[in-house]
N, C-alpha and C positions, 0 to 999 in steps of 0.2 A: 543579429545572427549569433547562433550558439556556437561554441567552440568545445572540442574534445581533446584531451591530453593524455595519451599513453596509459600506463599502468596506474590505476587509482590507488595502489597500495605502495607508493613510493616511500622509502625510509630515508630520512635525512636528519642531520643534527640541527640543534638550535642556532649554531653559528651559520650554517648554510641558509637557514630561513631568514635570518636577519640580513645577510648579505644579498639574498635573493630579492627581498623587499626593497632594500635601499637601491640596488642596482637598477631594477626595472620599474620603479614607481613612475607614473606618468599621468598626464591629465586626461588622456583618452578622448573619445569622441564626445560630442555635445548632446549626450542623453542624460538628463537630470533635472533637478528642480531645487528651489531654495527652501531651506528650513525656516522656522519661526525667527531664529536669530540672524538670518541673512546668509548663513553658510550654504555652500553649494552641495547638494546631495545627489548621489547616483543610485538608481534602483537596479539591484543585481537579482537575477533569477537563477536558481540552482536546481539541478535534477539529482536525486539521491536514490541509493538503494541501501537496505540494511537488514540485518538479521535481528528480529525482535526478541529473540530468546535472551539476549544479553542486556535488555533494558526494561524499565518499569513502565513502558509506554511512551508515547510522544510528549505528552503535557509535562511542562516543567514542574519539578518537585523540590522541596527544601533540601532534600538529601543529594540532589544533583544526579539522580540515577536514570533520568530520562533521555530520550533521543534529542529533544530540544535542548536540554541543558548541555549535552555533549557537543552538539553541533555549534551552539552559540559560543561556547568557551573557545573552540578552535577558530571560529570566524573572528572573535574578538582579538585574539592574539595576532592574527594576520593584519587586522585593521588598526591595531594599537588603540582601540576604543571599544566601548561596549556595543555589541551588535544584538538586536532582537529580531527574530525571524517570524514571518507569517506563513503558515502551511496550507496546502490545498486541503488536507484532511488529517485529523488527528487519529492515530492508531492506538489500540489498547495494548497492554502488556502481552508479549508473545506473538503479536501480529507483525508480519514481515512486509517489506516493500521492495518491488523491483523497479518502481517508478513513482517516486514522491517528488513533489515540487514545492519549493519555498521561495520567498522573496524577502529582501531587506534593503533598507536605505543606509548608505554610509557616505561620510565625507572623505574616506580614504581613497586615494587614487592609486590603484594597483593594476598590473597587468592581469588580464583574465586568467592567465595560467596560475596566478598566485591563489585564486579562489578555487582551484582544482587541486593541483599538485601540492601547493603549500598547505591548504586545509587538510587534505588527505594524509599528509605527514604527521599531523596532530590528532587525527581521529584513530579510534581503535579499528582493528581489522574487520570488525563486524559492521562497519558503516563506511561508505565512500560516496564522494561527490562524482558524479558521471559526466556532467556538462555544466556550462555556465553561459549566461547571456545577459547583456545589458538591455534594459527596457525603459519605457517612459513610466512616469508616475501614474498613468492610467491603468497599468497592469495590476491585477491583484491575483495571487496564486489561488485563493479560494473563489472569489466572486467572479473571476474571469473565465473559470472553467465551465464547460458546457456538458460534460459527461465524465463519469468515473467508472472504472473497471476493477472488479475484485475477482480473484481466483480463490477456490478452496480445494485443497488436495486431501483426499480421504483415503487412507490405507484400509482396504476391505479385506481383512485376513484374520484368521482365528488368533494369531499371535501378534502382539503389539510390535511397534517399530523399535529397532535398536539403532541402526545406522542413521536413520532419518528422525530420530526422536526430536520433537520440537519443530520439525518441518512439515509434518503431516498430521491430520486428525486421524482417528482410529475408530473403526466399527467392526466387531468380531463376527457378526452374523451375515450370511449372504444377502445381498441387496439386489432387487429387480430393477435393472437400468431403465426398461421401458416404462415401468409404472412411474418412476421418478420423472422421466422426461414428459409423460402425459400431465403429471401434476405441475411440472414447471411451466408448461405452456399456458396454464390458467393464470399465472402471475404476470404475464407479459402485458404491457400497456399501462395506462394511468389508473392507479387505484389508491384507496385509502388503506395504508399498510399498518394501521393501528394494532392488528393482531400479531405483528412482527416487530413491534416497537417496544424498547426497554422502558421501564418506569422512569428511569433517570433522563430520558431523552428530552432535550430542550428545544427541539424544532418547533416552529410556530404552526406548521401544518404537517399532517401525516401523509399527505398525498405525494406520491412519487411515480415517475414514469419509467418502468423497467423496459428497456429496449432489447435486451438479450439475456437469455438464460439457457446456456448450452451445457449438456452433461456428456462427457465422453469417458471411456475406460481404456487404460493401457496397462496390461498385466493386472497387478493387485491394486493399482491406483485408480480411483474414480476422481475426475476433475470437474468442478463446477465453475463455469465462467458467467458472471452476472454483471450487466451494465445498466446504469440508470442516470438520470440527470442529477440525482443526489440520493444519499441514503440516510435512513434514520439510525439512531444509536442501536447497535447490535442487530440491525435488520438482516444482514447477510447471514450471520451465525444462527439466528432464529429461523430463517428460511431453510438453511441446511438441515437443522435439527428436525423440522417438519417433513422435509423431503426424505430423510432417512426413515422416519416413521412410516411413510408410504412405501418406501423401498423394502422395508422388512415385512410388510404385509399387515401392519397394525391398523391402517386405514386405506381406503380406496383413493385413487387420484382425485376424484371429485371432492374429497374432504378439504382439499386446498381452497376450493371456491367457498366452501362453508366457513372456513377460517377468515377469508377476506371479508365476507358479508357480516360475520359476527363482530368484527373490529374489537375483539377482546383478546388481549395477550394470554389470558389464563387458559384459553382453549387450544393454544398452539403447543408445540413441543418445547422442551427446555432448551436454553441457549447451548449451542454446540461449542466445543473447545476452540480457543483462540489459535492454538497451534494448527497450522495448515492453512491459515488465512493470509492472503497476500494482497496488498494494494498494488495493482499491476498496471494502472494507466490512468492518466488525467488528460482529457481532451480539451484543447483550446482552439479558438478561432485562428486560422492560418495567418492572420495579420500580425500575430505576435512572433511568428517565425521560430517557434520552439520545436525541438526534436519530438517527433511522435514516439510513443512507446511501441514495443515489438508487436506486430500483427501476424498471426494471433498470439496473444501473450502466453498462451499455454506452452509454446515452444521455448520460453525462457526458463522454465522450471521443471517441466514434466518429464522429458525423455529419460533422464538419468535416475529418476525416482522410481521406475517400474521394476519390480522383481520379475516381471515377464514369465509367469508360469502359465501354462495352457489351462490347467484346471486347478486353481488354488486350493479349493476346499477338498477336492478328491485327493489331491497330492498330500494334504495335511492328514486327512482321516485314514488314508490307506498306508501310512507308514507303519512298519513293524514295531 
């Protein structure tokens, strides 16, 4: 069962952390397995959120600038030993997460609150552990997932964002919502998504099953929600770029079908900006008893990002 603990941005001293760990360390329930050297390991699952603007992506780097580097350093201090995490999905530099999941194995016997409050005290304000759960060694953050959900928030306004810089993508020309929705429907279902696959993608198969692609508008913000059993490298951002081409009138909605059938990346639009992209949900079988992400996830990030003008382009062009 997962546990939640108060404000994820708790500030505390190193002395407090040491006393916290010493005072509350315990053996815990019998959920674990043995390592190669015979020591007892427990598998811990964490839910995270982070602002991708402050990191060089998920994947660990020699410079230590990544989300993985930062998280593992904090976890290792709590465990008093080296911790390596496995993530549900690696995000690029500038990509955010409202619901990321990782797991790791450790010999350290800590109260569950140590993996939330203790770790958060060591993390920068741009990252937080939201919940923790103990699991069996059969659980895998990546391979146990059944579906992933991404959001893309696009500011459709003549002037770029200031307040929400780094949190939204931007396109300056008017976009036709209905044309983009018609094009999006073509992508639903199981297809070969080679036309939306980056050259660096290492996936064995380009076939993916898109279960949802919804586009809504609130004020100046256009929000794209896309769900699939898995995604290819840059697949979401390449789809967004092509939908924007349709929305601005460069191509008709039917062009999206032509792209799918071509299986040629060079025929699609350029990769859209990473800013504005959010990993918003990972779905698991209920047997793992992990917290679900917010349904619908748009409510987690969209409401306060709208400038809420009735006619954004008219208001802009009619100013004296």
